[in-house]
N, CA, C and O atoms as a Tinker XYZ file with bonds, in Angstrom:
   344  protein
     1  N    -19.673000   51.075000   34.149000    73     2
     2  CA   -20.491000   51.883000   33.359000    64     1     3
     3  C    -20.880000   53.003000   34.187000    63     2     4     5
     4  O    -21.157000   53.022000   35.386000    81     3
     5  N    -20.849000   54.017000   33.255000    73     3     6
     6  CA   -21.222000   55.406000   33.969000    64     5     7
     7  C    -22.564000   56.075000   33.381000    63     6     8     9
     8  O    -22.849000   56.176000   32.187000    81     7
     9  N    -23.170000   56.422000   34.257000    73     7    10
    10  CA   -24.588000   57.293000   34.099000    64     9    11
    11  C    -24.686000   58.433000   34.123000    63    10    12    13
    12  O    -24.286000   58.915000   35.183000    81    11
    13  N    -25.139000   59.293000   33.244000    73    11    14
    14  CA   -25.230000   60.415000   32.809000    64    13    15
    15  C    -27.071000   60.952000   33.126000    63    14    16    17
    16  O    -28.078000   60.449000   32.629000    81    15
    17  N    -26.994000   61.891000   33.919000    73    15    18
    18  CA   -28.327000   62.514000   34.169000    64    17    19
    19  C    -28.193000   63.864000   33.697000    63    18    20    21
    20  O    -27.371000   64.688000   34.098000    81    19
    21  N    -29.465000   64.094000   32.408000    73    19    22
    22  CA   -29.691000   65.162000   31.778000    64    21    23
    23  C    -30.901000   65.919000   31.751000    63    22    24    25
    24  O    -31.933000   65.551000   31.190000    81    23
    25  N    -30.721000   67.131000   32.457000    73    23    26
    26  CA   -32.485000   67.607000   32.925000    64    25    27
    27  C    -32.409000   68.823000   31.812000    63    26    28    29
    28  O    -31.546000   69.701000   31.787000    81    27
    29  N    -33.281000   68.702000   31.088000    73    27    30
    30  CA   -33.863000   69.834000   30.221000    64    29    31
    31  C    -35.201000   70.456000   30.445000    63    30    32    33
    32  O    -36.220000   69.789000   30.629000    81    31
    33  N    -35.163000   71.681000   30.424000    73    31    34
    34  CA   -36.196000   72.343000   30.899000    64    33    35
    35  C    -37.580000   71.840000   29.722000    63    34    36    37
    36  O    -37.553000   71.519000   28.534000    81    35
    37  N    -38.685000   71.965000   30.707000    73    35    38
    38  CA   -40.115000   71.632000   29.748000    64    37    39
    39  C    -40.223000   72.875000   29.078000    63    38    40    41
    40  O    -40.132000   73.934000   29.699000    81    39
    41  N    -40.445000   72.813000   27.630000    73    39    42
    42  CA   -40.667000   73.862000   26.665000    64    41    43
    43  C    -42.489000   73.863000   26.482000    63    42    44    45
    44  O    -43.150000   72.864000   26.201000    81    43
    45  N    -42.858000   74.797000   26.644000    73    43    46
    46  CA   -44.303000   74.940000   26.453000    64    45    47
    47  C    -44.680000   75.856000   25.049000    63    46    48    49
    48  O    -44.758000   77.082000   25.122000    81    47
    49  N    -44.888000   75.163000   23.845000    73    47    50
    50  CA   -45.077000   76.189000   22.676000    64    49    51
    51  C    -46.632000   76.303000   22.238000    63    50    52    53
    52  O    -47.049000   76.741000   21.165000    81    51
    53  N    -47.290000   75.871000   23.181000    73    51    54
    54  CA   -48.775000   75.635000   22.847000    64    53    55
    55  C    -49.252000   76.971000   22.127000    63    54    56    57
    56  O    -49.899000   76.972000   21.080000    81    55
    57  N    -48.894000   77.987000   22.745000    73    55    58
    58  CA   -49.258000   79.445000   22.533000    64    57    59
    59  C    -48.223000   80.277000   21.450000    63    58    60    61
    60  O    -48.196000   81.505000   21.367000    81    59
    61  N    -47.417000   79.391000   20.677000    73    59    62
    62  CA   -46.443000   79.991000   19.810000    64    61    63
    63  C    -46.926000   80.527000   18.294000    63    62    64    65
    64  O    -46.241000   80.907000   17.344000    81    63
    65  N    -48.092000   80.429000   18.418000    73    63    66
    66  CA   -48.845000   80.907000   17.189000    64    65    67
    67  C    -49.005000   82.586000   17.341000    63    66    68    69
    68  O    -49.001000   83.392000   16.411000    81    67
    69  N    -49.131000   82.849000   18.634000    73    67    70
    70  CA   -49.361000   84.296000   19.070000    64    69    71
    71  C    -48.244000   84.860000   19.661000    63    70    72    73
    72  O    -47.962000   86.016000   19.343000    81    71
    73  N    -47.502000   84.225000   20.520000    73    71    74
    74  CA   -46.290000   85.111000   21.289000    64    73    75
    75  C    -45.044000   84.176000   20.851000    63    74    76    77
    76  O    -45.087000   82.963000   20.649000    81    75
    77  N    -43.968000   84.999000   20.758000    73    75    78
    78  CA   -42.909000   84.199000   20.525000    64    77    79
    79  C    -42.335000   83.569000   21.842000    63    78    80    81
    80  O    -42.521000   84.239000   22.858000    81    79
    81  N    -41.651000   82.352000   21.978000    73    79    82
    82  CA   -41.279000   81.809000   23.325000    64    81    83
    83  C    -40.026000   81.918000   23.220000    63    82    84    85
    84  O    -39.357000   81.530000   22.262000    81    83
    85  N    -39.534000   82.587000   24.442000    73    83    86
    86  CA   -38.071000   82.493000   24.587000    64    85    87
    87  C    -37.867000   81.587000   26.059000    63    86    88    89
    88  O    -38.506000   81.722000   27.102000    81    87
    89  N    -36.589000   80.484000   25.716000    73    87    90
    90  CA   -36.462000   79.604000   26.786000    64    89    91
    91  C    -35.072000   79.130000   26.680000    63    90    92    93
    92  O    -34.517000   79.019000   25.587000    81    91
    93  N    -34.587000   78.892000   27.632000    73    91    94
    94  CA   -32.919000   78.501000   27.990000    64    93    95
    95  C    -32.709000   77.543000   26.866000    63    94    96    97
    96  O    -31.907000   78.006000   26.055000    81    95
    97  N    -33.269000   76.077000   26.469000    73    95    98
    98  CA   -33.142000   75.220000   25.541000    64    97    99
    99  C    -33.618000   75.544000   24.444000    63    98   100   101
   100  O    -33.345000   74.663000   23.629000    81    99
   101  N    -34.213000   76.388000   23.978000    73    99   102
   102  CA   -34.928000   76.403000   22.628000    64   101   103
   103  C    -33.860000   76.339000   21.463000    63   102   104   105
   104  O    -34.173000   75.651000   20.491000    81   103
   105  N    -32.840000   76.871000   21.451000    73   103   106
   106  CA   -31.867000   76.772000   20.361000    64   105   107
   107  C    -31.343000   75.390000   20.463000    63   106   108   109
   108  O    -31.006000   74.910000   19.381000    81   107
   109  N    -31.185000   74.590000   21.566000    73   107   110
   110  CA   -30.791000   73.296000   21.536000    64   109   111
   111  C    -32.161000   72.353000   20.829000    63   110   112   113
   112  O    -31.858000   71.400000   20.111000    81   111
   113  N    -33.437000   72.625000   21.036000    73   111   114
   114  CA   -34.503000   72.071000   20.593000    64   113   115
   115  C    -34.340000   72.271000   19.029000    63   114   116   117
   116  O    -34.239000   71.262000   18.332000    81   115
   117  N    -34.308000   73.667000   18.381000    73   115   118
   118  CA   -34.027000   73.767000   17.068000    64   117   119
   119  C    -33.136000   73.047000   16.388000    63   118   120   121
   120  O    -33.344000   72.535000   15.288000    81   119
   121  N    -32.190000   72.992000   16.982000    73   119   122
   122  CA   -30.811000   72.186000   16.405000    64   121   123
   123  C    -31.271000   70.989000   16.112000    63   122   124   125
   124  O    -31.180000   70.503000   14.985000    81   123
   125  N    -31.905000   70.306000   17.288000    73   123   126
   126  CA   -31.994000   68.819000   17.008000    64   125   127
   127  C    -33.109000   68.668000   15.972000    63   126   128   129
   128  O    -33.077000   67.848000   15.054000    81   127
   129  N    -34.047000   69.493000   16.194000    73   127   130
   130  CA   -35.021000   69.070000   15.147000    64   129   131
   131  C    -34.468000   69.534000   13.654000    63   130   132   133
   132  O    -34.773000   68.752000   12.754000    81   131
   133  N    -33.707000   70.685000   13.272000    73   131   134
   134  CA   -32.954000   70.624000   11.969000    64   133   135
   135  C    -32.349000   69.781000   11.674000    63   134   136   137
   136  O    -32.419000   69.364000   10.518000    81   135
   137  N    -31.397000   69.119000   12.737000    73   135   138
   138  CA   -30.382000   68.145000   12.477000    64   137   139
   139  C    -31.188000   66.597000   11.810000    63   138   140   141
   140  O    -30.622000   65.665000   11.238000    81   139
   141  N    -32.446000   66.727000   12.083000    73   139   142
   142  CA   -33.157000   65.343000   11.466000    64   141   143
   143  C    -33.251000   65.476000    9.985000    63   142   144   145
   144  O    -33.214000   64.470000    9.277000    81   143
   145  N    -33.363000   66.599000    9.517000    73   143   146
   146  CA   -32.927000   67.000000    7.957000    64   145   147
   147  C    -34.212000   66.345000    7.306000    63   146   148   149
   148  O    -34.139000   65.715000    6.251000    81   147
   149  N    -35.494000   66.550000    8.059000    73   147   150
   150  CA   -36.724000   66.014000    7.285000    64   149   151
   151  C    -37.832000   67.446000    7.605000    63   150   152   153
   152  O    -38.105000   68.006000    8.667000    81   151
   153  N    -38.243000   67.685000    6.337000    73   151   154
   154  CA   -38.696000   69.025000    5.847000    64   153   155
   155  C    -39.860000   69.320000    7.096000    63   154   156   157
   156  O    -39.756000   70.302000    7.830000    81   155
   157  N    -40.757000   68.517000    7.196000    73   155   158
   158  CA   -41.815000   68.734000    8.187000    64   157   159
   159  C    -41.417000   68.992000    9.698000    63   158   160   161
   160  O    -42.231000   69.401000   10.526000    81   159
   161  N    -39.957000   68.689000   10.010000    73   159   162
   162  CA   -39.558000   68.793000   11.207000    64   161   163
   163  C    -38.721000   70.192000   11.051000    63   162   164   165
   164  O    -38.219000   70.475000   12.139000    81   163
   165  N    -38.486000   70.929000   10.275000    73   163   166
   166  CA   -37.633000   72.178000   10.122000    64   165   167
   167  C    -38.126000   73.314000   11.033000    63   166   168   169
   168  O    -39.106000   73.942000   10.632000    81   167
   169  N    -37.679000   73.591000   11.982000    73   167   170
   170  CA   -38.102000   74.748000   12.816000    64   169   171
   171  C    -37.925000   76.108000   12.236000    63   170   172   173
   172  O    -38.301000   77.085000   12.882000    81   171
   173  N    -37.435000   76.226000   11.182000    73   171   174
   174  CA   -36.802000   77.501000   10.772000    64   173   175
   175  C    -35.406000   77.824000   11.359000    63   174   176   177
   176  O    -34.696000   76.942000   11.843000    81   175
   177  N    -35.080000   78.991000   11.301000    73   175   178
   178  CA   -33.556000   79.574000   11.809000    64   177   179
   179  C    -33.368000   78.878000   13.278000    63   178   180   181
   180  O    -34.324000   78.498000   13.955000    81   179
   181  N    -32.210000   78.782000   13.612000    73   179   182
   182  CA   -31.756000   78.319000   14.864000    64   181   183
   183  C    -31.626000   79.901000   15.997000    63   182   184   185
   184  O    -30.574000   80.449000   16.326000    81   183
   185  N    -32.644000   80.201000   16.278000    73   183   186
   186  CA   -32.550000   81.487000   16.933000    64   185   187
   187  C    -32.794000   81.653000   18.221000    63   186   188   189
   188  O    -32.648000   82.735000   18.789000    81   187
   189  N    -33.245000   80.433000   18.867000    73   187   190
   190  CA   -33.861000   80.706000   20.076000    64   189   191
   191  C    -35.158000   81.000000   20.356000    63   190   192   193
   192  O    -35.568000   80.820000   21.502000    81   191
   193  N    -35.967000   81.477000   19.395000    73   191   194
   194  CA   -37.181000   82.030000   19.559000    64   193   195
   195  C    -38.011000   81.100000   18.922000    63   194   196   197
   196  O    -37.883000   80.723000   17.757000    81   195
   197  N    -38.967000   80.701000   19.813000    73   195   198
   198  CA   -39.773000   79.411000   19.383000    64   197   199
   199  C    -41.463000   80.403000   18.931000    63   198   200   201
   200  O    -42.186000   81.024000   19.709000    81   199
   201  N    -41.611000   80.221000   17.574000    73   199   202
   202  CA   -42.770000   80.691000   16.778000    64   201   203
   203  C    -43.341000   79.788000   16.302000    63   202   204   205
   204  O    -43.296000   78.639000   16.741000    81   203
   205  N    -44.105000   80.235000   15.124000    73   203   206
   206  CA   -45.266000   78.992000   14.665000    64   205   207
   207  C    -44.389000   77.958000   14.009000    63   206   208   209
   208  O    -44.679000   76.802000   14.316000    81   207
   209  N    -43.288000   78.129000   13.097000    73   207   210
   210  CA   -42.428000   77.138000   12.686000    64   209   211
   211  C    -41.953000   76.608000   13.683000    63   210   212   213
   212  O    -41.812000   75.464000   13.251000    81   211
   213  N    -41.630000   76.586000   14.611000    73   211   214
   214  CA   -40.770000   75.676000   15.894000    64   213   215
   215  C    -42.196000   74.970000   16.350000    63   214   216   217
   216  O    -42.180000   73.764000   16.595000    81   215
   217  N    -43.147000   75.547000   16.439000    73   215   218
   218  CA   -44.522000   74.814000   17.330000    64   217   219
   219  C    -44.822000   73.670000   16.330000    63   218   220   221
   220  O    -45.082000   72.498000   16.601000    81   219
   221  N    -44.712000   74.383000   14.864000    73   219   222
   222  CA   -45.097000   72.994000   13.924000    64   221   223
   223  C    -44.147000   71.937000   13.806000    63   222   224   225
   224  O    -44.481000   70.774000   13.578000    81   223
   225  N    -42.992000   72.312000   13.953000    73   223   226
   226  CA   -41.998000   71.251000   13.863000    64   225   227
   227  C    -42.371000   70.212000   14.977000    63   226   228   229
   228  O    -42.807000   69.086000   14.740000    81   227
   229  N    -42.159000   70.697000   16.134000    73   227   230
   230  CA   -42.298000   69.874000   17.265000    64   229   231
   231  C    -43.685000   69.043000   17.348000    63   230   232   233
   232  O    -43.705000   67.905000   17.815000    81   231
   233  N    -44.715000   69.622000   16.915000    73   231   234
   234  CA   -46.165000   68.721000   16.749000    64   233   235
   235  C    -45.986000   67.671000   15.675000    63   234   236   237
   236  O    -46.545000   66.577000   15.751000    81   235
   237  N    -45.022000   68.099000   14.451000    73   235   238
   238  CA   -44.849000   66.921000   13.333000    64   237   239
   239  C    -44.086000   66.016000   14.199000    63   238   240   241
   240  O    -44.446000   64.867000   14.455000    81   239
   241  N    -43.125000   66.518000   14.597000    73   239   242
   242  CA   -42.004000   65.439000   15.458000    64   241   243
   243  C    -42.866000   64.550000   16.344000    63   242   244   245
   244  O    -42.719000   63.348000   16.126000    81   243
   245  N    -43.711000   64.872000   17.271000    73   243   246
   246  CA   -44.464000   64.134000   18.370000    64   245   247
   247  C    -45.310000   63.214000   17.688000    63   246   248   249
   248  O    -45.408000   62.042000   18.052000    81   247
   249  N    -45.835000   63.619000   16.858000    73   247   250
   250  CA   -47.093000   62.940000   16.082000    64   249   251
   251  C    -46.354000   61.590000   15.315000    63   250   252   253
   252  O    -46.757000   60.429000   15.375000    81   251
   253  N    -45.232000   62.063000   14.627000    73   251   254
   254  CA   -44.833000   60.856000   13.980000    64   253   255
   255  C    -43.582000   59.924000   14.922000    63   254   256   257
   256  O    -42.844000   59.066000   14.437000    81   255
   257  N    -43.600000   60.277000   16.051000    73   255   258
   258  CA   -43.091000   59.542000   17.199000    64   257   259
   259  C    -43.921000   59.068000   18.235000    63   258   260   261
   260  O    -43.460000   58.858000   19.357000    81   259
   261  N    -45.131000   58.876000   17.949000    73   259   262
   262  CA   -46.060000   58.263000   18.938000    64   261   263
   263  C    -46.344000   58.916000   20.110000    63   262   264   265
   264  O    -46.992000   58.348000   20.990000    81   263
   265  N    -45.901000   60.150000   20.245000    73   263   266
   266  CA   -46.052000   61.060000   21.530000    64   265   267
   267  C    -47.407000   61.908000   21.410000    63   266   268   269
   268  O    -48.184000   61.788000   20.462000    81   267
   269  N    -47.574000   62.692000   22.381000    73   267   270
   270  CA   -48.825000   63.544000   22.394000    64   269   271
   271  C    -48.361000   64.595000   21.611000    63   270   272   273
   272  O    -47.310000   65.173000   21.886000    81   271
   273  N    -49.148000   64.933000   20.531000    73   271   274
   274  CA   -48.625000   66.280000   19.617000    64   273   275
   275  C    -49.291000   67.237000   20.222000    63   274   276   277
   276  O    -50.304000   67.665000   19.669000    81   275
   277  N    -48.827000   67.839000   21.621000    73   275   278
   278  CA   -49.329000   68.742000   22.332000    64   277   279
   279  C    -48.634000   69.994000   22.285000    63   278   280   281
   280  O    -49.127000   71.038000   22.713000    81   279
   281  N    -47.319000   69.890000   21.692000    73   279   282
   282  CA   -46.431000   71.219000   21.442000    64   281   283
   283  C    -45.635000   71.410000   22.838000    63   282   284   285
   284  O    -44.804000   72.300000   23.018000    81   283
   285  N    -45.916000   70.688000   23.553000    73   283   286
   286  CA   -45.111000   70.976000   24.994000    64   285   287
   287  C    -43.662000   69.733000   24.871000    63   286   288   289
   288  O    -43.602000   68.530000   24.618000    81   287
   289  N    -42.933000   70.502000   25.110000    73   287   290
   290  CA   -41.599000   69.493000   25.002000    64   289   291
   291  C    -40.919000   69.151000   26.500000    63   290   292   293
   292  O    -40.213000   69.923000   27.149000    81   291
   293  N    -41.288000   67.891000   26.847000    73   291   294
   294  CA   -41.086000   67.529000   28.267000    64   293   295
   295  C    -40.185000   66.408000   28.074000    63   294   296   297
   296  O    -39.665000   66.310000   26.962000    81   295
   297  N    -39.883000   65.465000   29.048000    73   295   298
   298  CA   -38.927000   64.456000   29.106000    64   297   299
   299  C    -39.330000   63.207000   27.813000    63   298   300   301
   300  O    -38.402000   62.575000   27.308000    81   299
   301  N    -40.156000   63.064000   27.563000    73   299   302
   302  CA   -40.452000   62.057000   26.648000    64   301   303
   303  C    -40.061000   62.648000   25.165000    63   302   304   305
   304  O    -39.461000   61.910000   24.384000    81   303
   305  N    -40.307000   63.597000   24.898000    73   303   306
   306  CA   -40.008000   64.602000   23.513000    64   305   307
   307  C    -38.671000   64.524000   23.530000    63   306   308   309
   308  O    -38.117000   63.874000   22.643000    81   307
   309  N    -37.816000   65.249000   24.660000    73   307   310
   310  CA   -36.642000   65.268000   24.545000    64   309   311
   311  C    -35.753000   64.085000   24.297000    63   310   312   313
   312  O    -34.814000   64.039000   23.503000    81   311
   313  N    -36.240000   63.013000   25.194000    73   311   314
   314  CA   -35.900000   61.576000   25.133000    64   313   315
   315  C    -35.842000   60.972000   23.604000    63   314   316   317
   316  O    -35.000000   60.214000   23.123000    81   315
   317  N    -36.961000   61.530000   23.020000    73   315   318
   318  CA   -36.633000   61.127000   21.433000    64   317   319
   319  C    -35.876000   61.853000   20.396000    63   318   320   321
   320  O    -35.559000   61.486000   19.265000    81   319
   321  N    -35.632000   63.066000   21.075000    73   319   322
   322  CA   -34.893000   63.971000   20.202000    64   321   323
   323  C    -33.397000   63.598000   20.385000    63   322   324   325
   324  O    -32.662000   63.469000   19.406000    81   323
   325  N    -32.896000   63.401000   21.848000    73   323   326
   326  CA   -31.435000   63.568000   22.165000    64   325   327
   327  C    -31.080000   61.886000   22.098000    63   326   328   329
   328  O    -31.625000   61.073000   22.845000    81   327
   329  N    -30.151000   61.560000   21.151000    73   327   330
   330  CA   -29.929000   60.211000   20.754000    64   329   331
   331  C    -28.725000   59.650000   21.624000    63   330   332   333
   332  O    -27.712000   59.197000   21.092000    81   331
   333  N    -28.902000   59.710000   22.968000    73   331   334
   334  CA   -27.892000   59.222000   23.789000    64   333   335
   335  C    -27.947000   57.559000   23.743000    63   334   336   337
   336  O    -28.969000   56.912000   23.512000    81   335
   337  N    -26.765000   57.064000   23.984000    73   335   338
   338  CA   -27.006000   55.556000   23.939000    64   337   339
   339  C    -27.377000   54.966000   22.636000    63   338   340   341
   340  O    -27.699000   53.778000   22.622000    81   339
   341  N    -27.373000   55.664000   21.518000    73   339   342
   342  CA   -27.565000   55.122000   20.177000    64   341   343
   343  C    -26.493000   55.211000   19.179000    63   342   344
   344  O    -26.662000   54.752000   18.049000    81   343
């Protein structure tokens, strides 16, 4: 059995209503959310810019997956979004 460790940066979108967030893994986050094909989780264009739509999608995703709906994408949220081993 092979193990793989993946480290994704923590993305803080709490202030994305007022400021566009730019971060290294933001486009991956947007792609994963868009890939769920759920309207409430649609972050808008996959452009690597976190704004109000990306924040709303993250909060909706977190709430629907029994996570703290805090707009911070940390290890628990990434773990729900990235389907390793499934």
